[in-house]
N, C-alpha and C positions, 0 to 999 in steps of 0.2 A: 421643224421650221413651221411658222405660222402660213399658213395656205395662203395670205395675201401677197405675200412677197412674190411680185414678177406677174400680179393682175392690173388688169387697168383701171386706175382710181386717181384723183385729182386731189383731194384731202391728204396733207401730210401728215407723215408715219413717223415715228420716233422708232430711228435704227441704230446699231453702232458699226461705223465705218471703221474699214482698215484698208490702209495702203500698203504695198509692199516693193523695195525696189530691189534687184539683185545688182549691186554696186561694181560699176567698173566691168559691164557684161559685154560691150563691146572690143577692149581691149582682150576680153578674153576670148571671143572667136577669134580676133587676129592672131592669137597667139597659138590655139591650138588646134585651127579650121574649122572650115564648114560643118565638113562630115561628125567632126567629134563633137563642136559644140551642137548638132541637132540631137544627135544621141544623147546628149549630157543633159538638154535639156526637153526630151522625152521623159528622161528620168524624170527630174525634176516635175514634171506638170503631172507623172503620176503620182507622187508621195503629194503634192498638191491637192490631188482628187480628193485621195484618202484622210487625208486632213479636213476636208472641207465636210468630206459624212463623217468624220468624227467629232467633228465640232457647230454640225450643222448651218455651215458657211452657203452662203449665194454668192456665184464668182460671177461679179458686172462686167468685167473688162482684164485685159491681158494683154501686155507684150512682154517686156524686160522684167517688166512688175505687174500686180493685183493688185484689183481694185474689189473686195468682196465684204457685202453686207450679212449682220449676224442681229437676231432677235434680242440677245442677252450681249454688254459689256465683258463678262468672264468669259462667253464663247471667243469671243475675236481675241479677248488675251490668252488664252488657251492654244488657239490658232495659232497665236505670233509665236509663242514660247517653243511649240513644239517646232512651228517651221523654221524658225531658228539653229534648232538644234540637229535637224534634219540635213540641214544647207552645211551647218558644221562636218556633220558625220560625210555629207557629198565631199565635200573640201578635202577631207582627210584622205578618205578611200582613193581620191581621184588626183592627190598630191596638186590642186589648184586651189588659188587664191580667191576661192567664193567667199562672199559674206554679203546678206542681206541688212537690208533696213528696214522699219516700219515706224506708221502713225496711227495712232487708234482715238479716235472722236467717237461721241454719242450726241447727237440730234434730228431737226424733223428736215427729212428728205420728202420730195415728190418721186415717185414710183410709177412709170404707165411702160406697156407692152409695144413693142413695134408693129406695124403690121408686116405679116408674110410680105407682102410685093419690098417693102424699104429690106428685109431682112435679108433677103434672097439677093438684093442689090448692094447687100454689106454691111448693112446695119445692123449694130448689135437687138439680142432679141429684147432685151427690157433696160428701158434709160433709167439715169437716177439723177435728180438736178437738186440743188438748194445750197445756202451758206456752207451746210456741214460739209460738203463734199471737198470744197477748195480749202478748209480748214484742215480736216484730217491728211490729204492730199503736201499740204505743207508745213504737216508735222513730221511727214514720212519725210520732205525732203529735207528736214531742220537735221533729222537724225545723222549722226557717225553712224560709220560700219558697222552693224552686228548690235547695233540700240534698237530701243522697243522706248516711242514716246509718246505719253500719253494726255490728252487735256483733264482738265478739272476734272471735270464731268467724269468722262471714260473712269479716269485713276478712282474717285470716288464709289464707282457704281463696282467697278473690279473689283478694287480691296475690298467691299465689305462682303463681296461671294468667293473671296480667295479660297476659301476653306475648300469647297467642289473643284480645284484641284487636285487636293490629295495630299501624298506627303510632300510635295514640295512646295507646297504655299509655304511651310516655314521655313523654306531656305531663298523664296525671293527675296530681293533686296530694292528696297523703292525708295526714290531718291527725286527731292524739288529741285528743279534749275530756275525758280523762280519766275516771274512775270516776262513776259514777252510780246512784243506788238507786231503784228501780222498782217501782212499789206492785205486791203479790205474790210479787214475786221475793226471795227470804231474802239471796241474796249481792248486793255490788256490781257491778255490770256496764260495761266500761271500753266508751266509746262513740267512734266512729270515723264522719268525714266524707272520703268521697270526691269528687271532682268534676273538670272539664274549665276550664281559663282562661275566663272570660269568663262560665260557668254556674253557678259555685258559689260560693255566700257565703264558704267558711271561714272562720265564725264559731263562736264557741262559744255552743250552743245555751239559748235561752229555759226556763226553770224551767216545768213545767206540775204541774196537781194530782197526777198519777202518775206525776212521775219528776222528783227532783232530785237538783242536782249534792251527792256526797261530799267534804265540805269537812274540813281537819283540824282538831284542835280548835284551833290557833294562828291560823286563819281566820274562826274564828268572831265574832263581834259580841262575845258579851260577854266574850270572852276579849282582843281588840285594844288595849282601852289601857292593860292590864301588859303586854304585846308589848311596844309600846313604849318604854316606859319600860326595860325589860330589854334590850330591841335599842341604845338611844341609850348605857348602859352596856359592853355587850359589843360593839358591835356590832366597833370599831375596834381589838380587841384580838384576838377572835374572826376575825376577818378575817386576820391577821394570824401567828396560830398555828396555822389550822384550813384556811387557802385551799388549796382539791383541784386538781388538774390539770384544766382545762376539760374540759367533759364532750363528746361527739363522738357528734352524732345519726344513725350510722351502723349500716344496716340491712344485713342478709344481703344479697348479690346486688346491694347498690349499687355504683354506677360512680365511677371516680376518673380523675380526669385528669393523665399522664406528664410534671411539664417539662421542656428540656431540661436535660443537665447543667452545674453550676454548676463550671467547671472552672479552678480556682486553683493544680492541682499544676504547671501548666508543662509535664505532656505530654501533647500531641494524640495520644496511643494512649486515653486515657479518654473524649472525645468522644463516641462514637457506642458504645464496646463498653461504659461502665459503665449507659447508660439503658437497652441492652439487656439487660444481663445483670439489671437490675432489673425491667424487664418478663417477663423468661423466669420468674425468681423468682415474683412477684405471681401470672402465668399458670394457676401449680399451686394456689391456691387457687379453692376452690368459695364462697367465702364474697365476696372483692372480686374487682370486673371492672377492666381498665383498657381505658380507650374508647382501639380502635384507631389508629394513626397515621393511616389514610386517611379515619375519620370525623374524625381534629383538621385533618387538610387538609381538609376539605370544609366545616370549620365556620370554618376561616380565611378561606377563598375568602368565603365568605357575609358575615365581620366584617369583605371588604376589607383584608387585611394584607400588606403588603406579603411576597412567597417570603422575602427576604433576612433580615427579622428573626426573632431567635429565639422559642423557646418558652418566655421565660421564665415567673417565676410568676404575674407581672400578667397576663402574654397567654392563660397558660392557665389563669385565673380565669376569663375570659374567657370561653373556649369551656367552663368547666367550669360556664358560670351560663347560658350558651346549649343547652346539650347538656343541664342536670339533673342535671350531674356534682353527689356530696355532696362530696367531697375534692379539692386538689391535691397534689399529692407533688412538694416541689421537692429536689431531688437536687444534691448538692454534690461533692466533693473538694480537700482542699488536703494541704499538704505543709507537717510540720512538726516538729523534733525529729527530724528521722531518718524518720519514719512518715508513711503516709499514712492522712490521717481524713475516713473516706466519712460522711456523713451525711444524714438524708432529713425535711425538715418538710414536716408537714402543715399546709396551709391551709386556710384557712376562703376559699369563693369568694366570698361574701359581704362579709365585713369586709375581708378579704387579712391576716386576725390569722394569726401562727402557732398552732396550738393544743397540737401537740407536738412535739418532736423527739426524733429516735433518731441515733443512731452508734455507730460502730466502727472501730478503729483496724487498721491492717496494716502490716507492717515492710517488706515489698517490696511491687510490683505484682504480683508471680504468686498475691499473697494477699488481693489487692484482691475479688477473685470470693469468696472465702471471707468477708471484711466486709460484701460485700452482703447474701448470706445470712443473716447474722446480724442485721443491721436490719431486712431485710424479714421474717425472723421474728417479731421483738419489734413491728414495726410491725400487722401481721396480729393478735396477738393483742390490741396497744392499738385496734385496728379491731372487738373483742369477736368474732373469731374463736376460736375452742377452741382449747386449747394442742396437745391429743390429734390434731386436724386439721391442723394448723401441723408438729408431729412427724413426721405421714405424709409429707412432702414431703421430695423425693429431694433433698441437698443439692446446691445450685448446681454447685459445681464438678465435681458425677458428672452433674446432669443435663444442661448444657451440656461446657462448657471452662472449664479455667482459664487456656489460655492467650488473652492478648489481642487479639492479630493475628487469631487465629481466628475470635472474638468480633466484633471490628471488621468483618473482612469477611461475615462471617452478620447484621452488621446492615445493610452496605451493599447484599448481595443482596436482604432484607428489603424497604428501601428502594423499590432498582428495581424490584423486582415490585411493589411496590405503585404503582408509575409507570408497569408493564406495559410493559418494557423490559427485555424477557424474555433477550435473547443478553446483556445487558450483568449481569444478575442468575444465568446460568449461569456467567459467568465467578466472579463474587464466590465462590460457594458454592464452588466448585472451589480456590481462593485457602484459603477456611478450611478444605478438607478437605486440601490441604497443610499447612496448619500445625498442623492434629491431623487424621490420618487416621482417627482415631476419635470421631471431633463428629457423634454419632448424630443431633441434630437440622439439622445440615447437610445428612447424605447424606438427610433424609428431606424437607427442604426442598427440596432437587436433582431428586427423586425423583417430589416432586408439581407442579414444577413443567415435567418433560418427560412428565409425562403430559396436563399442558395443551398442550402443544407438539402433543400427537400421535404422542409418541414412546415410547410403552409399553417397547417392547423395552430403550433406554436406560435408560431408570426404572428397570429391575429387579435388575439388580447393587446401586442403590444402597439399594432397598428392601428387598432381601436381606442388606445389610449392617447396614440399621438396625435391622434385627429380629435379627440376630446381636448386638446392641447393645441389645437393649431393657430390661434392667436399669438402663441410663445415663439413660433417659428420666422425665419427668413424667409420673403417671399418667394427665389428660389425653390428652398424645401418644400414650399406648402404646395409648390408646383411639382413639385416630386413625390411629395406624399401624395396628392390627389393622383398622378396617374400609378402608384403603387396599389391605391385603393381600387381603383377601377381594375388594374389585372388580377386581384385577387379577390373580385367577386363571382358569385357564382354563374354569373352573366356574363364576366365581365370580356372587354375588349375594350384596350386602354389606346389605341392607336393615336388616338385625335390628342389625347391627355397629354402622351410623350412628344407627340407635334410639337403641340403647345409651349410644351418646354422646350425644345428644341428652336425654336422660332424668336422666344421672347428672350432667351438664354444661348447665342448660338454656340458657345465655348461649354457649355453644359453638354459635356460628351456624353453622359448619362443620354440626356434626350436626343441625341444626334443619334446611338447605336440603337436604343429601342424601339424608335422610330423605322428605321432600318428593318431590325429585325421583325417589327409585326407587319411591314410591308411586305418583307418577302417571305413572311409566311403566309402571304395572298398573292401568292405569284407577282407583285407589282415590282417587275424587277427594275424599269427604265426611273420609278418615284425611290425605290430605295436606295438605289447606287448613288445620288447626291446626297443622304443622310449617311449613306457608309465611309462615302467619303472625308465629309467634313466631321467625323467622330476618327479618320484614321491620320490625323495630322501629327507629328510628331509631338505634340506637346499632350497628348492622350495618354492616361496611361498606362490604358487597357487597349491601346489601339490591336493587340493581336485578333480582337473579337469582330471588329466593324471589319479589318482586312479580310480575316475569316468570311463575312458578310459578302463583300466583296467580290470573295471567290466562288459565290454559291451565284452572285448572281452572274458573273462571266461564264460560269459553268452551264448556267439554267437560259444563257442567250448566245449559245454554242460556240462559244470567247476560249475554247482551250485551254490554249497554252499561256492565254493572261490570267485564265486559273489557275493554273497551275503553279505562277509565280506567285500570285496573293496567297493561295496557300501554304506554299513554300516560306513564305516570308513570314508567315504568321506563327508556321512551325520555330521558326529560329528568335521568334520573340518571344514564346514558351519554352523554349529550352530544350524542344524535341527533335528527332532528327526524322521522324516518318509522322503520316496521320493516315488517318481511315477516308478525312477530305479528299487528302490527294488520291487515294485509291480511286474513289469515285470517279476524277479526271482521266483517269489511265484508262479504266473501263469504259466510259464514254467513248474514247479515243481508240476505243478495243486494242490496248496493247494489253494485253493478257499476260504475258511474261513479266511485263516491267510491274502492272499490278500484284502479280503473286511473290515479286521478290521483294516490293516493299510492304503488301502486305506480312514476311517474315520478319521483317523491321521493328512492326508495329511493339510499342512496349506492352509491360503484364498492365491489364486492364485495372485502376487503381480504386475504379468503385462501380457499383452494379451500372449505372447510365454508361459510362464508358463499356463495360462488360456486352451489355447491347448495340451498341454502334460498332463494334468487331464484329458479332454476328450477323448485324445488318449487313456491313459490307460486304464478307463474305459469301450470303449469301446472293448479293448483288451478284459477285461476279461469276457462279455459277448460272443463275438466272439468266443472263446475256449470252451464254454458251449453251440456253439450253437443256440445264444438266441436272435435271430434277436429284439424281441422288448425289453428287454437290452440295445442293440447298441443301436436303437434310443433313448431311454429315455436317453443315456450316452451324444448324443451328444446335449441334451435339457438341460442340465443339469448344464450348466455353462453361464454366459453371453458371449455372441458372440462378438468376436472383432469388434472394429468401424475406430480404428485411422491408422492400416495399410492395404493396400490394397491388398497384400500378405497373409496376416494372413486372410483376410476375403475370398482370392480364396482356401485357404488351406481348412478352414473349410468347406465350399461347397463338394470341391469334397472328404473330408470324407464321408461326405454324400453319395456320388456317391459310395465310395467305398464299405457304407454298402449296399445301395442297391445290388450290384454287389454279396457281400458275402451271401445274402440273395434271390439268384438269380430273385431279382425283376428287370422288365424292366422299366426306368424313364427316358423316353427323356429329358422330363421337369426340371429335375436336371441337364443332362450335358449340355442344352444348357442354364443353368444358370452359368455354371460354364465357360462353353465358350464367356458369353455377361462379365462377369467380367475378365476373364485373356487375350482373343485376342488384345483387345485394348492395354493393357501394352506391348505386345512384338513389337508396334510400336517405342519405344524407345527403340533402337538398342544399343547404347552404356550406356545404364544402366547397376550398377555393381550387378542387380539381375537378369540380361541377363540366367544366367546359370540356375537359381534355376526355374526362369519360363520356359523354354523350358523342363527342366523336368519335371514338371508341364503337360505340353503339352501332352509328351508321355504316362504320368500316364493317362491322359484323352482319349487319343486314347488308349491306351489298357483297361480301361475301356467300353470305346462304345463296344470295339471290345466284350470282355465277355458280353454284353447284347444287343449285334445281332445287333448293327447299325454301318455296318461297312462301310456304305457311311460318315457319318461324320467322321469316325478313317483316311478311307483315305483321306479325304477333309485336313484332319488336316497335315499331311502327306505331301500330294500336298503344300500345301502352305509354309511350314516351312522346306521341305527338307534342303534346303541350312544353314540357321541357325543353324540347327542342326548339319550337318553334317562340320560345322567349329568352332563346339566345341570341345575342347581339354579334358574335362574330360570324363575319360573311363566309368562311372559311366552312365552319359547319352549315351556313346557309346553305350553302353551294353543292354539298354532300346531300343534305336532304337532299334538295333538285333533284342528285345523279339516283337516289335508291327509289324516290317517287316515279322519273322516269321507267327505271329498271324493271320495276311493280306494273307500271302500262304494259310494258313488253311482256314481262309474263301473262298476264290478260289478254295478248294477242291485240294489242291498240299499239302499231307502232306508231302512228300519226299523230297521236295523244301524246307521246313519249319524245315525238320531235317538236312539239309546240311548248314543254317544260324545259325543253334543254337551249334551245335558241337563243333567249335572252342571257346566258350563260356566259355565252362566246364572244367574249369581248379581250383576250388575249390574255385572262387571269385563272380560265378558268381550270379547273384539275384535269390531266392529263385522261379520267378515265372517263369525263362525260366525253372525248371525243370517243375513245373506242366505244360506248353505249351508241354513240350517234351512228357509228361506222355501221353498228348493228342495226339500227334505226334504218338506213338506209338498203343494208342488207334486204331486211323483211321487206322492206317497202319494193324492194325491185329496183333500184335506181342508182345503176350502176356508176353512171357519172358521178354523183354527188358521192357514192360510198368511194369511188376511188379520190375523190376531193379528199374526204377525211383520213384516209390512207397515206396520201400525201402530208397532209397537215402532223401526220403522228411520226413518218420519215423525218421530216425535217425539225421538230422538238425534241428530239434525243436528249440535248444536254436540261431541258426540262422537267424529263420522264423523269431524270435521274438527281435533280434537284431538288424536286419540291417537297419539302420541308415539314408539311403537315402531318401530325400524330408521329412524329418522330421518323419521319420518311418512312412509313409504313409497307405503302405502295409499291415501293420503289422496283420489288421485283416483279411484281404483277407487271408494272409500266413498262418495264423494257420487255416481258415477256410478248406483252400484246401490242408491240411496234414489230418484235418480229414475227409473230402471227399474220398472217395473209402477203406474204412479203412478194411473193412471187405475183402477187397481182397488181402489183405496182410498174409494170412493164406494160401490163395488157391496153 
């Protein structure tokens, strides 16, 4: 929370205010007795305290209810949802009729501290006043048992940030209960309800003496009789003359399911190409989100639908109902009177009724893409998107291609990519480019695929071609391309580019997930968690990866049980029974037998990267038990990489890490790393340069730890300019650590300490603290030495979760935490 809550101030401050109430608590006390009630409320208070800490809340007052302040509406909502769930659980455990209600409002309040004398006399430590306070209290009083009511401003702010609630965000149900008149509040206030299925009434609140629903004149009793007569006379004629188009309850960032094309044109070329054209056009919108094909496939499997069945409008309706999508878009094309008619029906997934229909004609097949663009533009406006936003979109023939064969190959490539058939996808992207060499999105798709296949050098020509055709890309794809270009630069650090994509397009899961990944690489766990959770919502087709990021964040912050659950969820989503990441958590918990059992379940590595990861976790298990023989055996237990020179270099470095952890000097092993690594640095334009320079710094540090100071100094001198040109903060921090070790080698610990101190912001590599501990030992500063030792013990999870350079330093981190353990109790 911001530090100004609870400080003396007279300036109004914007806060989220949450009131809760345990319904019929006095009746409950009479029923179970004072002693049982006291024990129940003590349990209740403990869970409230835990939730306060989780959601950054400040408790202002409590009796049989609570009054809390939050900096953000989403934190207040998160607290309220968890509080309802915990109260429900408590009621079930004790077989008691225990329910709570809540009201959440956002507004300006005055906050000030009471004097110590007033507090001693019984006053609250902090006072809060302002119109927002009774408004929130009256919302709570209006709520039914189990209900969470929000003001319109609280609903808007919390709904916009609801992705921060993780997977349950997609399951939340939001409902407007219309305008209400509150006593003492001059204008009507719209009241909203939010809740999880099974926990929320989702019913109209009851009137109270201080809150009445604002009804239009025609709904008031005195007018009903006259209205009935009037309606009887005018009803049928008025309906015929004035019937409007059916309303669409569509909100910004709602989801749609795109059905397969009903192709009655007789031309199979439209089967895949037309659907992909529609998808590309819709994806330019920041208002409408299309459920990803891989997510549709997952939903079909859960619905037990045969693979061969087409995604017709009925099946698309089933998928939409399951995934919480608001609409089904059912496209069709047929040929009539010498032209093609492209149409899209908007189908209500509940009633399966056609709500609206849009169509356009094309005289030739090549003109069909333009017709799609016309249809989608009017469709987006019909769903509520502003005309200005629609007009800002790049015309579809320009944003993709007007060559239907190229578009079909592109569609098939994307499908193959979703099925992880990478070689087939590459050939299909190439076929799309053969048909249209200026198809920018195909160049970008092929570049992205080649990077995923660790063929970065081969990806660069396609990346550069896509950049040259940048004006042919939709805005979101331009941001995506810019981030990839930053990532593949020799000095690249694309964090802010991915963050821009995540903020401008909150439902761009690539933006959210990659932002989380780079923040995690820099040990910025708190920042990373928000983005990882936003990319983990049910609509995200590749949510297993950001759920894995969430697991690393939880491990890095010593939340071991949560990390286990996250990694296990990621395993289930990818169809695995075990993973090396879950072994990491078991090691952190020192559950070595369980870790060994899970290691035995690991599947055979499917590629060189997975081979290295399996080696890594076996080495870690041995290192945490100070077993040098076990570490050496682990490194020889898998086949060594042969295809990738970077992977070969990494494995040699792993051997050097083990030597260092076991306090063995091995100049030959260090020389072997240098012989493999240093020739690679001649290619200063390589997209792998950043990774290679981080390995250079790792080699220098290991040489310093082994006493080979001359080698380390030479590495620093030869590559100083390249290292300083890097934008990666991770490289910058490791450079500082190596420079501090250099000062230690010159017996200048004070200079080493001066270098390290600016790093200590909570994101520093664990080895920075290890070196600082050694600095304090050299300086003879026992208290400061002890403080660093304590820090290392308190950051055991972070020592294992540190992802930089493929988790190279994990074994050394855990070894160094074990070192000097006896000093902790002094």
